Phi, psi and omega in degrees: 000138176259150177242136173255128174254120171266110189254108173263184189234328186298332181272005181293145176302135180089353180265125179212006182223151176296335176300323182296331190246008182258111177302141187288333186292127176075004184257353182074018183290151174280164180306326179296326178295319178297321178298313181295318179298315181296324175295317182293320180291332175292318177292323175302314180297319180295322178292321176298317178300321178298319178293322177297312181300317178295319179298316180295321178294329180280353176116005178293142178276329182204150176235129176246130184250129177249111175296119191239014183251135171051240179284358173063043173215051186258326179299146181265105188306317183293339181264352179290152176304130187294346182277347186271162162249152183223153181246130178221164180104154185267182179059042175274140180305321181257009174050242185293347180247019177303134182104344182291342180271000179289149182297133173093000178290119183258337177198165181234145175246145170249120174241149180067028185275153183237169181284166182287163179305139177087000182288118178297130178073011179274115181302119179055032181297132177192174173229101174074301182222174177283351183251007172263115180277328182195153170232135183229135173257109184049042177088351181272117181292137180214184182225204179299326178299323179287315177304314185286325176296324179291324175297311180301320181297331177299330180259013177073022184255122177275152171270125185241355179214138170224130177235135180168207178284165189295330180284321176297317180296315181296318181294321179294315180293324178300322180282316191263343180106161187281006172284345177283130176282123180252132179238112180268121181253351177196160178236129186278143170259322182204187179298331184234032175206150182200159172260117189255150164286163169295140182307321180294324176295316179299317180295323177296320178292322177295318179301312180293319179295322180294321178299315179292324182296325176293319180292336178277348191300323184298331182257356182282148180251134176295152175269113183248131178300140176299152176297141181060031180298144175254119177261123176248140175235122180253128180261170181273357179210142183297333180296330178290319176294326176305316182286317185293326184289352178281349180284131178305135181093353180247139181232162178284140182230013180161184183301318182235018187236152173233165181216154174206165186234086183282157177278335181199183183293330179290314177296325178300309184290330177295313179290322180299311181296321179296318180294316180295320179294318178296329182278355184277057183271158176268140177261010178286145180291000000 
């Protein structure tokens, strides 16, 4: 059995600021920002390695890692566990879940995950971009964890591990069920503050959780979108919805919201990404 790791960054132990997760190139960051980012990406890589080690100990034959943060080139290749293969680079058809369609994937892990947009006290909580206020499946509010679980479910792949802040872990388990192994590496005070475990402690818990998550895979159930599901995306400004509703298959669902009815998780993420991209307009004169 192969394991796919979708590796985000905001939920990594020690991360509590946008400075930690913003790549320096093209961002106008100061040298201190680059230092903080490089430290955070090293911890991100270490947490992924812990998940790889746990997966292999649990019986996985291979682990494939998909860099899923920002421009999706944050993991440090030379520091990755030598047994893995990894996916990097942006504009992937399945985005944060690229690789889940490969033959033999038996379960998926989420590492470095954060809570959905609008979560009080959720460190760096957001959903995809700063201008998406909410995503709803038949009225049920969700985040990136829900979008990505639905993609995996289209290919019959269950999510069996989530590691991140306590709110991200709770939200993921609430959606997917308590068969998912949750590893809390920090507890949020606000959007930009948290109480963290020591990184080595966090990595040890991820390693143990990943081992158990592989062993749970045989009994885990994929998350499959309901038939005729209505996906709503609410933006922070009506002008963004104005642009997104022009996409075929998308309709207006409120002052700042649009809706569509995908047949599966792949069609869902295709339309979702198209809507978000169309909504990424500039408000400059």
